[in-house]
C-alpha angles and dihedrals in degrees: 000000000000120000117234089257092052090048091051091051093047092049092050091050093051095048092047090053088056105041151341112289117227125199093214096047110101094215090056098048095102093044092050090051089050090053090053091054103033105025093127092054093048092046092049091054093055094040090067090062097043098261125129122215109220118196118182106195093182096055095031105236140109130200144160124257127191111240117231115241114251122232112294093013120119113237118247121227111273116258091183111060120226121221127196109230125217121243091255094053093045090048093049092050092052092047091049089049089053090051090050090053091049091046092054094041089054091056095259114166131197121009129354107230123186129186122231091251090054091053090049089055091049091058100033098087092052097054118101094220113036096159094081101071096181092052092048093051091048090052092049092048090052091048092049091052091051092049090048092049088054090052099249096111131038124196112230118232115234092015109092111219093002118137127187115216104226116226092226082084086079090064093049100042105040126188094267093049089048092051094047094048094043090057089058099045093091089056092052097042108113091340119151091236094058093101126155091241096062113112117225119161143003122239129195111237 
């Protein structure tokens, strides 16, 4: 029979294999507490299979990251699947990251929440055909759903059309990626090649 400590470690391992753990999410409260007490045990478990446990105390989230194989080391099979994102999803993630930077620089506290119409406006200038409003909105809705499925957006209950930008986005779109992509936004804006089918970046799932 497992001890309470062993049960806590096992539960944390299982939840981490399913999703990002957030300190401020009620359903993750017990798991977050377990990570505070038993982080070394959880990290040791994943280390044996080439996975790093990343805990960001400042932002309040924890997630798993596949470790790159060192020279001369055979790669292990991937536990965390990698998806290739479309241009629109990659663009939205970078734009949301920029808004998050602006939100924090402006002294914003708590969660960054954007309405559906605000997200439409973020993407509008970078769409090749902005004259067909219905088509644009449909594309944005599809992009939002994909970003939410990846864990970067969360729909707020009781707030129609409200989306919380999850801070795990900081780990995915780092400062260098943001700078590199921002330098290219003018090239993409309204360009004929900015189609939804263009592949841009891989994301761990």
